[in-house]
N, C-alpha and C positions, 0 to 999 in steps of 0.2 A: 503493500500500501505506500501511497507518494505521501511525503509526509507535508505537502503545501496543494494550496486548493488547483484543480483544473487552469484554473484565470491568469495565476501565478507564474506555474508551471507554463503557461503559452508565453508569455509575455518573455519568459526568461528562456525558451528557446529562440523567442522572434527575433532577440534581441544578438543570439549568434551571429558574426560577420561574416559575410562571403570573403572577402577581400579586406586586402591590410588587417591580415591577421597578426598575432605574436609572430609564430612560427615565420609566417611568409618575411616579417620583417628580417628578422634575425637572418634569410637567407638572401632575402636582395641587399643587406648592411655586408655582409661579410662575400657576397660578391661584385659589389661596387668596390670594396677597399680593395678586392687583389685583380681592380681590372677591364672587371667583364663590364660589357653593356648589354642592356638588354630592353624586352617591350614587354608592358604587362597585358594581359585580357586580352591577348589577339582577338578577335574575333572572327575572322576565318576561318581557323585551324579547328578542327574537332576538340570538342570538350573545352573550349577555350583554356588553352593553357594559363596556369600563374606568369611564368615569367617564361621567356622564348627569348633565345639566342640565335640568330638567325647565322650570324657567322659559324656557329660553332655546329650550325646543324643540329641543335637541340632544344627541346622544349623540358618545362618543369612544372610538374605537379607538385605543391605541398598539399599532405594532405594529413589530416585531424584523425585520429587513431579511432576515436569514438566515430563520427560522422564515415568515413569510409571502412571501418570495418579491417584494423589491422589485425590482423591472427594472430596469437598468443599476446596479445599486449593488454596489460591489466586496465589503459581506458582504453579499449572497446568493453565496455561494459553494458548489461540490455538494463533497461526500465524497468522495473519489477511492473509496473502501471502498464495498462494498455497494449499487452504484448505483443497483439496482431498486425495493433496497428504500427509498432516498430519493426516487427519483422518484413513488412513488404516496403517500408521505408526505406531499410536497409538494403535489401535484394536491388531493389533500383537504384540506390548511390552504387552499388556495385559492379551492376550491370552495363552503367555508363559509365563507371570508369573504363572499365575490359575494354566499352566499344570504343572511348576516344582512345588507347591506348594502340586499340589492333588500328585503328582508324590512322592517326601519326604515321604507327609502321609502314603501313602501305605507302603512304605520300613520303618515305625514306626518310624523319625526326629519327632522329635519337631520341628517344623519353626517360628522364628522369622521374622517378617521383622519392621522397623527399619524408617519410612520415615526423608528424610533432615527437614523436618518443625520441627519437634522435637528435633534437633540438635543444635537448635538456641544458642547462649551464655544463653540468657535468660531461656532456656528449658532443656539442656545438661544434666543436673548435675542430675536431677527429673529421665527422662529420662533411663538414664542409671542404675539408681536407680531400677528402675523397669525390667530394662532387667537382672540386675543380680540378682534381688528378683527370678523373673520369670527363670531363669537358676538353680537356688539354688533346687528352687522347684519340686516337685516328683510327684506332684500330675498328674493326667491325664487328666482334665478337660482344662486343658489348652494347649492341643497339637498347634496350631497354635495360634498365637499370632500378632498382632498390633498395635507397639508404637506409639503413632503420639500424635497430640497437644492436 
């Protein structure tokens, strides 16, 4: 049972931002400090990636573990109330994410998925080091890469 009313829970969930989230800002600041220049929310690309680096042929999604269902992550809990609604919502999110990655790959984009849990204070420096290394590499075997715990 939820410990807040439906109205309050609805307001709390509606307050979640789609862009300029804390994890996204960590990634953007780090990339900029390392000399990378990028575009945000490029509407012409499938899934509207959070960060697009055309020079590197890379599209980056910064995924929240809860909303995008990071497997094995403690932050990917399921609310106790209204489980049917949440199950369907999460299923659609996962399908949309998979479709975006597949469509970007078909267009020859390299796709990076950075999970929110990999951007904690303890892990963000190491994660961003891996991201910049991936961006600068020209190896074709790492077309789709997830950066997580």
